[in-house]
C-alpha positions as CSV (number, residue, x, y, z in Angstrom):
1,X,-79.3,191.8,-48.4
2,X,-81.4,195.0,-48.1
3,X,-78.8,197.1,-49.9
4,X,-78.5,194.4,-52.6
5,X,-82.2,194.6,-53.3
6,X,-82.3,198.4,-53.4
7,X,-79.2,198.6,-55.6
8,X,-80.8,196.0,-57.8
9,X,-83.9,198.2,-58.2
10,X,-81.7,201.2,-59.0
11,X,-80.1,199.1,-61.8
12,X,-83.5,197.8,-62.8
13,X,-84.9,201.3,-63.5
14,X,-81.6,202.6,-64.9
15,X,-81.5,199.8,-67.3
16,X,-85.1,200.3,-68.4
17,X,-84.0,203.8,-69.3
18,X,-80.8,202.6,-71.0
19,X,-82.1,199.6,-72.9
20,X,-85.1,201.5,-74.3
21,X,-82.4,203.3,-76.3
22,X,-79.4,201.1,-76.7
23,X,-80.8,198.5,-79.2
24,X,-82.1,201.2,-81.6
25,X,-78.8,203.2,-81.7
26,X,-77.3,201.0,-84.5
27,X,-80.6,201.2,-86.4
28,X,-80.6,205.0,-85.8
29,X,-77.1,205.4,-87.1
30,X,-77.5,203.2,-90.2
31,X,-81.0,204.3,-91.2
32,X,-81.0,208.0,-90.3
33,X,-77.3,209.0,-90.7
34,X,-76.2,206.3,-93.2
35,X,-73.5,204.8,-91.0
36,X,-71.8,201.6,-92.1
37,X,-71.1,198.6,-89.8
38,X,-67.4,199.8,-89.6
39,X,-68.5,203.2,-88.4
40,X,-70.9,201.7,-85.9
41,X,-68.0,199.6,-84.6
42,X,-65.7,202.7,-84.3
43,X,-68.4,204.7,-82.5
44,X,-69.2,201.9,-80.0
45,X,-65.5,201.0,-79.5
46,X,-64.5,204.6,-78.9
47,X,-67.3,205.2,-76.4
48,X,-66.6,202.0,-74.5
49,X,-62.8,202.4,-74.4
50,X,-62.6,206.1,-73.5
51,X,-65.1,205.7,-70.7
52,X,-63.6,202.5,-69.4
53,X,-60.3,204.3,-68.6
54,X,-62.3,206.0,-65.8
55,X,-63.5,202.8,-64.2
56,X,-60.2,202.0,-62.3
57,X,-59.9,205.6,-61.1
58,X,-63.5,205.7,-59.9
59,X,-62.8,202.5,-58.0
60,X,-59.6,204.0,-56.6
61,X,-61.4,207.1,-55.4
62,X,-64.1,204.9,-53.9
63,X,-61.6,203.0,-51.9
64,X,-59.6,206.1,-50.9
65,X,-62.4,208.3,-49.8
66,X,-65.1,205.7,-48.9
67,X,-67.7,207.7,-50.8
68,X,-69.3,204.9,-52.8
69,X,-72.9,206.2,-52.7
70,X,-72.0,209.6,-54.0
71,X,-69.8,208.3,-56.8
72,X,-72.4,205.8,-57.9
73,X,-75.1,208.5,-57.9
74,X,-73.0,210.8,-60.1
75,X,-72.5,207.9,-62.5
76,X,-76.2,207.1,-62.8
77,X,-77.1,210.8,-63.2
78,X,-75.1,211.0,-66.4
79,X,-77.8,208.8,-68.0
80,X,-80.2,211.8,-68.1
81,X,-77.6,213.9,-69.8
82,X,-77.0,211.1,-72.4
83,X,-80.7,211.0,-73.4
84,X,-80.8,214.8,-73.8
85,X,-77.8,214.7,-76.0
86,X,-79.4,212.0,-78.2
87,X,-82.4,214.2,-78.6
88,X,-80.4,217.1,-79.7
89,X,-77.9,215.2,-82.0
90,X,-78.0,216.1,-85.7
91,X,-75.2,213.9,-86.9
92,X,-73.3,210.7,-86.1
93,X,-70.7,212.7,-84.2
94,X,-73.5,213.9,-81.9
95,X,-74.4,210.3,-81.2
96,X,-70.7,209.5,-80.6
97,X,-70.6,212.3,-78.0
98,X,-73.7,211.0,-76.3
99,X,-72.5,207.4,-76.2
100,X,-69.2,208.6,-74.6
101,X,-71.1,210.4,-71.9
102,X,-73.3,207.4,-71.3
103,X,-70.3,205.0,-71.0
104,X,-68.5,207.5,-68.7
105,X,-71.4,207.3,-66.4
106,X,-71.2,203.5,-66.4
107,X,-67.5,203.7,-65.8
108,X,-68.0,205.9,-62.8
109,X,-70.8,204.0,-61.1
110,X,-69.9,200.3,-61.7
111,X,-67.0,199.9,-59.2
112,X,-68.6,201.7,-56.2
113,X,-71.9,199.9,-56.8
114,X,-70.3,196.5,-57.0
115,X,-68.4,197.2,-53.8
116,X,-71.6,198.0,-52.0
117,X,-73.2,194.8,-53.3
118,X,-70.1,192.9,-52.0
119,X,-70.4,194.5,-48.6
120,X,-74.1,193.7,-48.3
121,X,-73.7,190.0,-49.1
122,X,-73.6,187.3,-46.5
123,X,-70.5,185.2,-46.0
124,X,-70.3,182.4,-48.6
125,X,-73.1,183.9,-50.7
126,X,-71.2,186.4,-52.8
127,X,-72.3,184.7,-56.0
128,X,-75.9,184.8,-54.9
129,X,-75.7,188.5,-54.1
130,X,-74.2,189.4,-57.5
131,X,-76.7,187.0,-59.1
132,X,-79.6,188.8,-57.5
133,X,-78.3,192.2,-58.6
134,X,-77.6,190.9,-62.2
135,X,-81.0,189.4,-62.4
136,X,-82.7,192.7,-61.5
137,X,-80.3,194.5,-63.8
138,X,-81.2,192.3,-66.8
139,X,-84.9,192.3,-65.9
140,X,-84.8,196.1,-66.3
141,X,-83.0,195.8,-69.6
142,X,-85.6,193.3,-70.8
143,X,-88.5,195.6,-69.8
144,X,-86.9,198.6,-71.4
145,X,-86.5,196.7,-74.6
146,X,-90.1,195.6,-74.4
147,X,-91.2,199.2,-74.0
148,X,-89.2,200.2,-77.1
149,X,-90.7,197.3,-79.0
150,X,-94.3,198.2,-78.3
151,X,-93.7,201.9,-79.0
152,X,-92.3,200.9,-82.4
153,X,-95.2,198.6,-83.1
154,X,-97.7,201.3,-82.2
155,X,-96.1,203.4,-85.0
156,X,-96.3,200.4,-87.5
157,X,-92.5,199.8,-87.4
158,X,-91.6,203.4,-88.1
159,X,-89.4,204.3,-85.2
160,X,-90.1,207.6,-83.4
161,X,-86.5,207.8,-82.2
162,X,-86.6,211.1,-80.3
163,X,-89.9,210.2,-78.6
164,X,-88.4,207.0,-77.3
165,X,-85.3,209.0,-76.1
166,X,-87.6,211.4,-74.2
167,X,-89.7,208.8,-72.6
168,X,-86.6,206.9,-71.4
169,X,-85.7,209.7,-69.1
170,X,-88.6,208.9,-66.7
171,X,-87.2,205.5,-65.3
172,X,-83.7,207.1,-65.1
173,X,-85.1,209.7,-62.7
174,X,-86.8,206.9,-60.7
175,X,-83.4,205.2,-60.3
176,X,-81.8,208.4,-58.9
177,X,-84.6,208.8,-56.3
178,X,-83.9,205.3,-54.9
179,X,-80.5,206.4,-53.7
180,X,-82.2,208.1,-50.8
181,X,-82.9,204.5,-49.4
182,X,-79.3,203.2,-49.8
183,X,-77.4,202.9,-46.6
184,X,-73.7,203.1,-47.1
185,X,-71.6,200.9,-44.8
186,X,-68.6,202.8,-43.6
187,X,-67.9,200.8,-40.4
188,X,-64.4,199.4,-39.8
189,X,-63.0,201.1,-42.9
190,X,-60.4,203.2,-41.2
191,X,-56.9,202.1,-42.1
192,X,-53.7,203.1,-43.8
193,X,-53.8,205.5,-46.8
194,X,-54.7,203.7,-50.0
195,X,-51.8,203.9,-52.5
196,X,-52.5,204.0,-56.2
197,X,-52.9,200.4,-57.5
198,X,-50.1,200.7,-60.0
199,X,-47.5,201.0,-57.2
200,X,-48.4,197.5,-55.9
201,X,-49.5,195.7,-59.0
202,X,-46.9,193.0,-58.5
203,X,-48.3,192.2,-55.1
204,X,-51.7,191.3,-56.4
205,X,-53.0,187.8,-56.3
206,X,-51.5,185.8,-59.2
207,X,-55.0,184.5,-60.1
208,X,-56.3,188.0,-60.4
209,X,-53.4,189.1,-62.6
210,X,-53.9,186.0,-64.8
211,X,-57.6,186.6,-65.0
212,X,-57.2,190.2,-66.1
213,X,-55.0,189.0,-69.0
214,X,-57.7,186.5,-69.9
215,X,-60.3,189.2,-69.8
216,X,-58.3,191.3,-72.2
217,X,-57.8,188.5,-74.7
218,X,-61.4,187.4,-74.6
219,X,-62.7,191.0,-75.0
220,X,-60.7,191.4,-78.2
221,X,-63.2,189.0,-79.8
222,X,-66.2,190.2,-77.9
223,X,-67.3,193.2,-80.0
224,X,-70.3,195.4,-79.3
225,X,-73.7,193.8,-79.1
226,X,-74.7,196.2,-81.9
227,X,-73.1,193.7,-84.3
228,X,-75.5,191.0,-83.0
229,X,-78.4,193.3,-83.8
230,X,-77.1,194.1,-87.2
231,X,-76.5,190.4,-87.9
232,X,-80.1,189.7,-87.0
233,X,-81.3,192.4,-89.4
234,X,-79.0,190.9,-92.1
235,X,-80.8,187.6,-91.7
236,X,-84.2,189.2,-92.4
237,X,-85.6,190.5,-89.2
238,X,-87.2,193.9,-89.4
239,X,-86.4,196.7,-87.0
240,X,-89.0,195.9,-84.4
241,X,-88.1,192.2,-84.5
242,X,-84.5,193.0,-84.0
243,X,-85.5,194.8,-80.8
244,X,-87.4,191.7,-79.7
245,X,-84.3,189.5,-80.2
246,X,-82.5,191.7,-77.7
247,X,-85.4,191.3,-75.3
248,X,-85.1,187.5,-75.5
249,X,-81.4,187.8,-74.6
250,X,-82.0,190.0,-71.6
251,X,-84.9,188.0,-70.1
252,X,-82.9,184.8,-70.4
253,X,-80.0,186.3,-68.6
254,X,-82.3,187.7,-65.9
255,X,-83.9,184.3,-65.2
256,X,-80.6,182.4,-65.1
257,X,-78.4,184.9,-63.1
258,X,-79.6,183.9,-59.6
259,X,-79.4,180.1,-60.0
260,X,-76.0,180.3,-61.7
261,X,-74.7,182.7,-59.1
262,X,-75.8,180.5,-56.2
263,X,-74.4,177.4,-57.9
264,X,-71.0,179.1,-58.3
265,X,-70.9,179.6,-54.5
266,X,-70.9,175.8,-54.2
267,X,-69.1,174.4,-57.2
268,X,-66.5,177.1,-57.7
269,X,-66.1,180.0,-60.1
270,X,-63.8,178.2,-62.6
271,X,-66.5,175.9,-63.8
272,X,-68.8,178.8,-64.7
273,X,-66.2,181.0,-66.2
274,X,-64.8,178.3,-68.4
275,X,-68.3,177.1,-69.4
276,X,-69.4,180.6,-70.1
277,X,-66.5,181.2,-72.5
278,X,-67.3,177.9,-74.3
279,X,-71.0,178.9,-74.6
280,X,-69.9,182.2,-76.0
281,X,-67.8,180.5,-78.6
282,X,-70.7,178.4,-79.7
283,X,-73.0,181.4,-79.8
284,X,-70.6,183.4,-82.0
285,X,-70.1,180.4,-84.4
286,X,-73.9,180.2,-84.5
287,X,-74.2,183.9,-85.5
288,X,-71.5,183.3,-88.1
289,X,-73.6,180.5,-89.6
290,X,-77.0,182.2,-89.1
291,X,-78.9,179.3,-90.8
292,X,-82.3,180.8,-90.4
293,X,-84.4,183.1,-88.2
294,X,-85.3,180.3,-85.7
295,X,-81.6,179.5,-85.3
296,X,-80.8,183.1,-84.6
297,X,-83.5,183.2,-81.9
298,X,-81.8,180.2,-80.3
299,X,-78.5,182.0,-80.4
300,X,-79.9,185.0,-78.5
301,X,-81.2,182.6,-75.9
302,X,-77.8,181.0,-75.5
303,X,-76.2,184.4,-75.4
304,X,-78.4,185.3,-72.4
305,X,-77.2,182.0,-70.7
306,X,-73.6,183.0,-71.3
307,X,-74.2,186.4,-69.7
308,X,-75.8,184.8,-66.7
309,X,-72.8,182.5,-66.3
310,X,-70.2,185.2,-66.5
311,X,-71.3,188.6,-65.4
312,X,-72.1,188.1,-61.8
313,X,-69.7,185.2,-61.2
314,X,-66.6,187.1,-62.4
315,X,-67.5,190.1,-60.1
316,X,-67.8,187.6,-57.2
317,X,-64.4,186.1,-58.1
318,X,-62.6,189.4,-58.3
319,X,-64.2,190.6,-55.0
320,X,-63.1,187.4,-53.3
321,X,-59.4,187.5,-54.3
322,X,-58.9,191.3,-54.2
323,X,-57.2,192.9,-51.1
324,X,-60.1,194.0,-48.7
325,X,-59.2,197.7,-49.0
326,X,-58.8,197.6,-52.8
327,X,-62.0,195.9,-53.9
328,X,-63.3,199.0,-55.7
329,X,-60.0,199.5,-57.4
330,X,-59.8,195.9,-58.6
331,X,-63.4,195.8,-59.8
332,X,-62.7,199.1,-61.7
333,X,-59.4,197.7,-63.1
334,X,-61.3,194.7,-64.4
335,X,-63.7,197.0,-66.2
336,X,-60.9,199.2,-67.5
337,X,-59.0,196.2,-68.9
338,X,-62.1,195.0,-70.7
339,X,-62.8,198.5,-71.9
340,X,-59.4,199.1,-73.4
341,X,-59.9,195.9,-75.5
342,X,-63.3,197.0,-76.6
343,X,-62.2,199.7,-79.1
344,X,-59.9,197.4,-81.1
345,X,-62.6,194.6,-80.7
346,X,-65.4,196.7,-82.1
347,X,-63.3,198.5,-84.7
348,X,-61.8,195.1,-85.9
349,X,-65.3,193.6,-86.0
350,X,-66.5,196.3,-88.3
351,X,-63.5,196.0,-90.6
352,X,-63.8,192.2,-90.7
353,X,-67.5,192.6,-91.6
354,X,-66.9,195.1,-94.4
355,X,-63.9,193.2,-95.8
356,X,-64.8,189.5,-95.5
357,X,-68.5,189.4,-94.8
358,X,-70.9,189.3,-91.8
359,X,-69.5,185.9,-90.7
360,X,-65.9,187.0,-90.1
361,X,-66.1,189.0,-86.8
362,X,-68.1,186.1,-85.2
363,X,-65.6,183.4,-86.3
364,X,-62.8,185.6,-84.8
365,X,-64.7,186.1,-81.6
366,X,-65.4,182.4,-81.2
367,X,-61.6,181.7,-81.6
368,X,-60.6,184.2,-79.0
369,X,-63.2,182.9,-76.5
370,X,-61.9,179.3,-76.9
371,X,-58.4,180.6,-76.2
372,X,-59.6,182.3,-73.0
373,X,-61.3,179.1,-71.9
374,X,-58.1,177.1,-72.6
375,X,-56.0,179.4,-70.4
376,X,-58.5,179.2,-67.6
377,X,-58.5,175.4,-67.8
378,X,-54.8,175.2,-67.6
379,X,-53.9,177.9,-65.1
380,X,-56.9,178.9,-62.9
381,X,-57.5,177.3,-59.5
382,X,-61.0,176.0,-58.9
383,X,-61.9,177.9,-55.8
384,X,-65.3,179.1,-54.7
385,X,-65.2,181.1,-51.5
386,X,-61.7,182.5,-50.7
387,X,-61.3,184.1,-47.3
388,X,-60.2,187.8,-47.7
């Protein structure tokens, strides 16, 4: 578990850096550059989708050349470039370019990092390993958001955007330094040449193919978190309070990720995946209703529970049922499938918001999540640990 902890700290510091910035981007776009919710959706969707196309290829390169540590390092290093681009941006197009660079970095690093987490886990404890990593990841997110919140409060709610962007570079550099302590396991990895995944897609486990279809359908209704922040602001939260809502979400996910991951090792992945989609549907219906501020706070807590139930568990599930020499490729393919759906998801959410009101994108998202849960109930096997 040594590598799991070190990789967890890398994600911890990287997410401090990222989340000091992420929740204020929609505020920056709307207040400084006059962007509409639809434009925010297009920017977020474009950035996520373009970058996600790289995830499957970074996974393939990882499997083919066994250079997981170097690929992951390169992905995390782009976070520094992202912050510098934010500082120099003079229009919403500059923010779009910066977001694309940031998401490219995430696309490059995710698959090799997850493979290293998988390799470092003990037999029968894959859910626990991914739960530990996700808990540290979300704890970093929560701390980064808290830093942004206090910086905002220090300036009486007037956001010093570029100052926050500059300060956020420091934890990003700390994450890169921790790579010196990561030991990459290359033992017993010699074998036949890895063929591109698309040549053998029909040979993949039927459960994996089915789950990738479910992920695509679900993601069509799972728009950018920027819309949750805009929804909170529409209910009456000020800018600094919106940031605090995002902190509540992240700290909830951090606290619950380890127990949920460990429990999935015993009770099976299906229970958590189905339950997570149902919780997501309830959360999005809650955001559609948005009765009052207290209710919105509760929805952010529940959204954190959903993330803890899904994020680590689905990576454990994919790692279990993927061919041993294609784990990176399959983890990358999962991210790519989700990313492809993110552009229409975020763009559609913005259009629905502008055309039918703030409730519309959340009602649509809840419906897509229930559809995903139904497919899993009917067609997914309830397996926990599957021998590779």
